[in-house]
C-alpha atoms as one frame of an Amber mdcrd trajectory, in Angstrom:
protein
  73.489  52.246  56.704  76.130  49.432  57.204  78.912  51.995  57.309  77.103
  54.168  59.763  76.521  51.262  62.091  80.176  50.367  61.892  80.989  54.054
  62.684  78.831  54.060  65.790  80.126  50.650  67.108  83.800  51.885  66.654
  83.075  55.129  68.518  81.298  53.126  71.462  84.366  50.772  71.794  86.881
  53.607  71.481  88.491  51.791  68.495  90.109  53.297  65.349  87.340  54.261
  62.944  87.874  52.783  59.364  87.746  55.510  56.825  85.126  53.666  54.941
  82.878  53.795  58.021  83.064  57.523  58.491  79.905  59.398  57.228  80.697
  61.460  54.148  79.213  64.613  52.850  77.550  64.884  49.450  79.192  67.656
  47.431  79.554  68.944  43.803  83.123  69.747  42.554  84.543  71.984  39.908
  88.099  72.184  38.593  90.183  75.154  39.072  91.321  76.281  35.549  93.486
  78.915  33.914  91.311  81.275  31.993  90.139  84.914  31.442  87.511  86.858
  33.257  86.053  90.227  32.282  85.826  92.307  35.446  83.123  94.952  35.869
  82.500  98.105  37.916  79.094  98.533  39.394  77.859 102.138  39.766  74.864
 104.362  39.315  73.904 106.930  36.826  70.963 108.959  35.568  69.321 109.631
  32.196  70.225 113.170  31.062  69.981 115.508  27.955  72.857 115.351  25.475
  73.896 119.029  24.951  74.900 118.181  21.351  71.238 117.321  20.497  69.433
 119.831  22.643  67.439 122.409  20.651  67.411 126.018  22.103  64.504 128.104
  21.342  65.538 131.737  21.113  64.313 134.821  19.293  66.622 137.359  17.568
  64.958 140.332  19.142  63.856 141.617  22.441  60.353 140.253  23.414  58.037
 140.139  26.351  56.473 136.732  26.913  52.704 136.656  27.372  52.068 133.061
  27.976  54.308 129.939  28.306  52.055 126.895  28.333  54.811 124.300  28.613
  56.583 123.067  31.578  59.864 121.214  32.246  59.547 117.459  31.527  56.568
 117.893  29.117  56.606 115.984  25.911  56.009 118.284  22.886  55.266 117.534
  19.237  56.297 119.670  16.194  53.967 122.632  16.082  52.889 122.660  19.790
  52.899 126.068  21.326  55.928 126.835  23.468  55.114 130.548  24.159  53.284
 133.613  22.844  55.240 136.814  22.902  55.001 140.526  22.061  57.783 142.454
  20.407  59.534 144.880  22.800  58.540 148.529  22.299  61.975 149.636  21.539
  62.297 147.076  18.788  58.930 147.945  17.416  60.010 151.639  17.374  63.144
 150.947  15.590  61.217 148.994  12.823  58.824 151.972  12.439  61.815 154.342
  12.197  63.376 152.054   9.483  60.090 152.188   7.566  60.074 156.043   7.767
  63.718 156.109   6.635  62.941 154.163   3.453  59.971 156.383   2.688  62.065
 159.545   3.174  64.935 158.094   1.088  62.492 157.223  -1.818  61.049 160.711
  -1.839  64.537 162.269  -1.671  65.663 160.125  -4.489  62.673 161.108  -6.613
  63.242 164.745  -5.822  66.995 164.627  -6.668  66.204 163.036  -9.971  63.709
 165.769 -10.725  66.287 168.352  -9.942  68.870 166.447 -12.072  66.295 166.764
 -15.000  66.314 170.461 -14.625  70.163 170.325 -14.284  69.960 171.624 -10.610
  71.521 168.410  -9.249  74.668 166.551 -10.137  75.344 162.809 -10.952  77.009
 162.422  -7.539  74.034 163.748  -5.765  71.868 161.284  -7.596  74.229 158.478
  -6.616  74.245 159.609  -2.965  70.415 159.610  -2.923  70.429 156.045  -4.525
  72.902 154.872  -1.884  70.840 156.460   1.041  67.702 154.511  -0.211  69.706
 151.250  -0.471  71.061 151.683   3.126  67.571 152.463   4.485  66.026 149.480
   2.677  68.906 147.219   4.066  68.026 148.520   7.636  64.386 147.757   7.133
  65.114 144.206   5.935  67.481 143.629   8.821  64.479 144.572  11.194  62.132
 142.280   9.283  64.495 139.408   9.596  64.465 139.633  13.453  60.739 139.794
  13.349  60.439 143.535  14.444  57.510 143.857  12.038  55.451 141.426  13.993
  53.620 142.934  17.037  53.137 139.403  18.410  54.231 135.889  17.584  53.334
 132.365  18.473  56.501 130.247  19.239  56.114 126.637  18.208  58.281 123.599
  18.740  60.119 122.574  15.498  61.047 119.018  16.684  59.434 116.502  18.936
  61.103 115.880  22.252  61.167 116.688  26.039  61.059 120.156  27.476  64.148
 120.231  29.747  64.356 123.945  30.635  61.913 127.043  30.544  63.952 130.245
  31.058  61.316 132.914  30.998  58.209 134.055  32.812  55.113 135.841  31.420
  55.667 139.588  31.641  59.368 139.345  32.124  61.314 141.042  29.146  63.612
 138.632  27.394  66.691 139.987  25.570  67.519 139.109  21.907  68.814 135.641
  21.419  68.249 134.654  25.040  67.154 130.963  25.374  63.321 130.929  26.039
  63.154 127.113  26.371  65.225 124.084  25.481  63.950 120.774  24.068  65.934
 117.437  23.806  64.752 114.869  21.440  63.914 111.348  22.914  66.664 109.914
  20.918  69.094 112.488  22.196  69.420 111.131  25.711  72.579 109.957  27.399
  73.532 108.304  30.735  75.691 110.214  33.090  77.602 107.904  35.234  79.554
 108.576  38.404  82.846 106.607  38.811  85.099 106.435  41.803  88.392 108.192
  40.727  90.406 105.044  41.082  87.918 103.269  38.798  87.726 105.980  36.233
  91.338 105.420  35.285  90.559 101.944  34.221  87.507 102.892  32.133  87.973
 104.012  28.596  85.728 105.178  25.672  84.316 102.160  23.989  83.768 100.096
  27.166  80.555  98.075  27.263  78.048  99.189  30.030  74.960  97.181  30.902
  72.141  99.328  32.258  68.924  98.604  34.079  66.509 100.507  36.148  65.479
  99.714  39.759  62.210 101.582  39.110  61.230 100.009  35.909  61.844  96.230
  35.085  61.366  96.935  31.326  64.466  99.180  31.191  67.398  96.976  30.441
  69.951  97.601  27.674  73.607  97.796  26.827  75.576 100.577  25.217  79.203
 101.907  25.265  81.050 104.575  27.104  81.583 107.572  24.777  83.608 109.782
  27.199  85.243 109.849  30.678  86.027 113.137  32.317  89.452 114.056  33.356
  88.339 115.854  36.626  86.124 115.025  39.550  82.689 116.605  39.958  82.877
 119.275  42.714  79.564 118.195  44.115  79.684 114.308  43.962  83.503 113.947
  44.132  83.087 111.321  41.411  84.297 111.298  37.877  81.535 111.629  35.222
  81.382 109.318  32.335  78.880 109.548  29.432  77.172 106.822  27.537  74.812
 107.363  24.614  71.414 105.727  24.962  70.296 103.860  21.787  67.294 105.279
  20.188  65.442 101.962  20.321  65.730 102.011  24.197  64.585 105.600  25.008
  60.905 104.827  25.042  60.644 103.849  28.707  63.189 106.389  29.942  62.447
 109.695  31.684  64.790 112.487  32.260  66.553 112.007  35.623  65.648 108.375
  35.893  68.178 106.518  38.093  69.986 103.686  36.343  72.135 100.904  37.654
  75.350 100.193  35.614  77.821  97.480  35.205  80.941  98.751  33.212  83.131
  96.044  31.687  86.843  96.237  32.015  89.465  94.679  29.793  89.681  90.896
  30.310  92.326  89.603  32.701  94.010  86.148  32.575  94.852  84.023  35.645
  93.561  81.157  37.858  89.862  81.005  37.774  87.388  79.285  40.016  83.427
  79.444  40.420  82.290  82.082  42.716  80.200  79.423  44.549  83.407  77.816
  45.725  84.289  80.840  47.887  83.554  80.976  51.634  84.458  83.615  54.180
  84.786  83.860  57.887  86.628  86.156  60.291  89.957  85.027  58.999  89.254
  85.712  55.397  88.406  83.892  52.176  88.896  80.106  51.822  87.710  77.219
  49.820  87.451  73.438  50.261  89.700  71.385  47.945  89.166  67.624  47.614
  92.028  65.228  47.482  91.379  61.377  47.688  87.833  61.865  48.947  88.770
  64.242  51.816  87.942  67.885  51.986  90.665  70.202  52.996  90.194  73.837
  53.914  92.540  76.142  51.937  92.830  79.853  52.488  92.884  81.940  49.302
  93.549  85.566  48.254  91.088  86.772  45.571  92.149  89.405  42.988  88.629
  90.203  41.970  85.375  88.458  41.431  82.226  88.628  39.302  78.822  87.369
  40.045  79.855  83.833  38.642  83.646  83.540  38.800  86.607  84.722  40.872
  90.274  85.197  39.950  92.740  83.886  42.531  95.840  85.750  43.354  97.180
  83.146  45.700  96.289  79.723  47.230  95.151  77.535  44.291  96.664  75.908
  41.249  95.104  74.869  38.101  93.659  71.279  38.063  92.640  71.176  41.747
  89.190  70.194  42.580  87.182  72.639  44.725  83.677  72.169  46.341  81.030
  74.341  44.821  77.896  72.838  46.567  77.613  71.255  49.872  80.598  73.243
  51.281  78.618  74.761  54.169  78.486  71.437  55.920  82.207  70.764  55.599
  85.173  71.204  57.983  88.801  70.460  57.436  89.247  66.728  56.929  85.575
  65.829  56.215  85.211  62.771  53.793  83.095  63.631  50.736  81.313  61.883
  48.027  80.075  63.208  44.677  77.027  60.798  44.194
């Protein structure tokens, strides 16, 4: 209070103001240091199915779906019905023909052996009849292996997971080996991230990525980048990067869920200061340094910053004291105190 009264009296009499009488601003300081910062890239991604873990359900014969009780996005358990189908008429006919061929070959072999007993057939004829029967039986077994002997079949899920695609409709014929539906296990999900091309060049497999969901606060986990594409996506014009989702973190995720991502880059060494010291106006970034109790405005050029720290490219030296709290009330030349 005494200093403030002296300050007012000096101003009223137009006398030089003693520095001890000038009101000072209370600030908090930090020291500029040499150090390392791990920069990060902020981007977005979505939960997607990993093709390497996707289970495709297909039948080895032509069929006609009758019912398809599952839908895309549905959770299924082992044994759940995915579809009921009937065997295509042409496939069924081929199986019947294979049966008839076996019956005919059996009778022909029996007749040839009878003739051989009467010395009316040769060894080669018997051998040919045996081979014809073996060929017919092989054809019948091939039809049985593809399920042609089944007029209808209930197709069930073999593994638990999420139905990610249904590629058939009731009544629409489905060719042999065509995928009827696809299921991805809950522990077979990945995050597909979109990186700006200039950022993608700095991201390598193994980089740590922290993920969270703006839709669900319970979704928060870290993993590592497993691959980075070498081409831009024609739709998004971004470079896709893939990160595996740990099995322990898939419980709250849904296919297509949007995720915020922070991808760590290799650490960089340089001059480091707290992010709270930075200020900005129309002229650019600046800080207040304190020397002998006086705050001085100092323009700085920042290489990059994180949420807590910034790396200085120009304008500061290690050991200088910068204001990290109370700087909004300062101007160049303001006396300051720290307590």
